[in-house]
C-alpha positions as CSV (number, residue, x, y, z in Angstrom):
1,M,1.0,25.6,2.4
2,T,0.4,28.7,0.3
3,K,0.0,28.2,-3.4
4,T,0.0,30.9,-6.1
5,N,-2.6,31.1,-8.8
6,T,-0.3,31.3,-11.8
7,K,-0.6,29.4,-15.0
8,N,2.7,27.6,-14.3
9,K,1.8,24.1,-13.4
10,K,5.0,23.6,-11.4
11,D,3.9,26.4,-9.0
12,K,1.4,24.0,-7.6
13,L,3.9,21.5,-6.5
14,G,5.4,21.3,-3.0
15,L,3.3,18.8,-1.0
16,I,4.7,15.9,1.0
17,H,3.5,12.3,0.5
18,V,4.2,9.4,2.8
19,Y,3.6,5.8,1.5
20,T,4.0,3.4,4.4
21,G,2.5,0.3,6.0
22,S,3.1,-3.5,5.8
23,G,1.5,-4.0,2.4
24,K,3.0,-4.3,-1.0
25,G,3.1,-1.3,-3.4
26,K,4.8,1.6,-1.8
27,T,7.6,1.9,-4.2
28,T,5.3,1.0,-7.1
29,A,2.9,3.8,-6.1
30,S,5.8,6.3,-6.1
31,L,7.0,5.1,-9.5
32,G,3.4,5.6,-10.8
33,V,3.6,9.3,-9.7
34,L,7.0,9.7,-11.4
35,L,5.7,8.2,-14.6
36,R,2.7,10.4,-14.6
37,A,4.9,13.4,-13.9
38,L,7.2,12.6,-16.8
39,G,4.2,12.7,-19.0
40,H,3.8,16.4,-18.0
41,D,7.5,17.2,-18.5
42,Y,8.4,17.4,-14.8
43,R,12.0,16.6,-13.7
44,V,11.9,13.6,-11.5
45,L,14.4,11.8,-9.2
46,M,14.1,8.7,-7.1
47,I,16.8,8.0,-4.5
48,Q,16.7,4.5,-3.2
49,F,18.0,3.8,0.3
50,M,19.1,0.3,1.1
51,K,18.4,-1.0,-2.5
52,G,21.3,-1.9,-4.6
53,R,20.0,-4.5,-7.1
54,K,20.6,-3.4,-10.7
55,D,18.3,-6.0,-12.2
56,T,15.0,-4.6,-11.0
57,G,12.4,-3.5,-13.4
58,E,12.7,0.2,-12.4
59,M,16.5,0.1,-13.0
60,K,16.0,-1.5,-16.4
61,V,13.3,0.9,-17.5
62,M,15.3,3.9,-16.4
63,K,17.8,3.1,-19.3
64,K,14.9,3.1,-21.7
65,L,12.8,6.0,-20.4
66,S,14.2,9.5,-20.9
67,G,14.0,11.6,-17.9
68,L,13.6,8.9,-15.3
69,E,16.5,9.1,-12.9
70,I,17.0,6.5,-10.1
71,V,20.1,6.6,-7.9
72,Q,20.8,3.8,-5.5
73,Y,22.8,4.0,-2.3
74,A,23.3,0.5,-1.2
75,E,25.3,-2.6,-1.8
76,E,23.8,-5.5,-3.8
77,G,22.8,-7.6,-0.8
78,L,20.2,-7.1,1.9
79,V,20.9,-4.8,4.7
80,N,20.9,-6.4,8.1
81,L,18.3,-4.2,9.7
82,E,19.0,-5.3,13.3
83,S,22.8,-4.6,12.9
84,P,23.5,-2.5,9.8
85,S,27.1,-2.4,8.8
86,A,29.2,0.8,8.8
87,T,29.0,0.7,5.0
88,D,25.2,0.5,5.0
89,I,25.0,3.5,7.4
90,Y,27.6,5.4,5.3
91,L,25.7,4.8,2.1
92,A,22.3,5.8,3.6
93,N,23.8,9.1,4.8
94,Q,25.4,9.6,1.4
95,A,21.9,9.3,-0.1
96,L,20.6,12.0,2.2
97,D,23.5,14.2,1.4
98,Y,22.9,13.6,-2.4
99,A,19.2,14.6,-1.9
100,R,20.3,17.8,-0.2
101,K,22.8,18.6,-3.0
102,R,20.2,18.0,-5.7
103,L,17.6,20.2,-4.0
104,S,20.1,23.0,-3.5
105,S,21.0,23.1,-7.2
106,K,18.9,25.3,-9.4
107,D,19.9,23.4,-12.5
108,G,19.7,19.9,-11.1
109,R,16.7,20.3,-8.8
110,P,14.0,17.8,-9.5
111,D,10.3,18.9,-9.4
112,I,9.4,15.6,-7.7
113,L,11.8,13.7,-5.4
114,V,11.1,10.2,-4.1
115,M,13.2,9.0,-1.2
116,D,12.5,5.3,-1.5
117,E,12.7,3.3,1.8
118,L,13.8,6.3,3.8
119,N,11.3,5.4,6.5
120,V,13.0,2.1,7.0
121,A,16.4,3.7,7.0
122,V,15.2,6.0,9.8
123,R,13.5,3.2,11.8
124,F,16.7,1.1,11.9
125,G,19.1,4.0,12.6
126,L,20.8,4.2,9.3
127,V,20.0,7.9,9.1
128,P,19.1,10.2,12.0
129,L,15.5,11.2,12.3
130,E,16.5,14.8,13.2
131,E,18.4,15.1,9.9
132,V,15.4,13.8,7.9
133,L,13.1,16.2,9.7
134,D,15.5,19.1,8.9
135,F,15.6,18.0,5.3
136,I,11.8,18.0,5.1
137,D,11.4,21.3,6.9
138,N,14.0,23.0,4.6
139,K,13.1,21.5,1.2
140,P,12.3,24.1,-1.5
141,S,8.6,24.9,-1.4
142,S,8.3,24.0,-5.1
143,V,9.5,20.4,-4.7
144,E,7.0,17.6,-4.3
145,L,8.5,15.1,-1.9
146,I,7.5,11.4,-1.6
147,L,8.8,9.3,1.3
148,T,8.3,5.5,1.1
149,G,8.8,2.5,3.4
150,R,7.3,0.8,6.3
151,Y,7.5,2.3,9.8
152,A,7.0,5.9,9.0
153,H,7.9,7.9,12.1
154,P,5.0,9.9,13.6
155,Q,7.1,13.1,13.3
156,I,7.5,12.5,9.6
157,M,3.8,11.8,9.2
158,D,3.0,15.0,11.1
159,R,4.7,16.9,8.3
160,A,2.9,15.0,5.5
161,D,0.1,16.4,3.3
162,L,-0.9,12.9,2.2
163,I,-0.4,9.6,4.0
164,T,-1.2,6.3,2.3
165,E,-0.9,3.2,4.4
166,M,-0.6,0.0,2.5
167,K,-2.2,-2.7,4.5
168,E,-1.4,-6.4,3.9
169,V,-4.6,-8.4,3.9
170,R,-3.2,-11.4,2.1
171,H,0.1,-12.0,0.4
172,Y,1.2,-14.9,-1.8
173,Y,4.7,-14.9,-0.1
174,K,3.0,-16.8,2.7
175,K,2.2,-19.5,0.2
176,G,5.8,-19.7,-0.8
177,V,5.6,-17.6,-4.0
178,P,9.0,-15.9,-4.3
179,A,9.6,-12.4,-5.6
180,R,9.0,-12.4,-9.3
181,K,10.7,-10.3,-12.1
182,G,8.4,-7.6,-13.3
183,I,6.1,-7.8,-10.3
184,E,8.1,-7.5,-7.1
185,M,11.5,-6.6,-8.7
């Protein structure tokens, strides 16, 4: 990827990150990038696929933190990954359409876009791989793109400049510790 040597910090954006794997922390890592970016006056956007809970920490802090925009495309409950409903598929495709719309807008274009759980949406057929690859291949060169979720497809990883695989070594869920506010949600 060609970069220009200008003093404009945003000219150095445009890389593709993939955060995947079975371990905890993919969404959290992407939120860390967004928080850091906000500190440098970047425009940021997170689009959440298959997440519709309004009581998560990230949704609550968005109301308090100017510039953090998170848009959810899912119902409140869990998506049945083995047999997603027509509504789940529709909402996932709406999320991809919204991302396209935002990247095509000069005024509304984020500098950094996180597509949270997109990898899972692809794996279980909620959005077609070909459309995601087309989205990646045609994103504006100045937009930093972060894709999260388990099961990152090899063709998505082939396009990435950075791949981080979160590996579960030990998890307290296996000891019966439920998801906790402020830590997992």
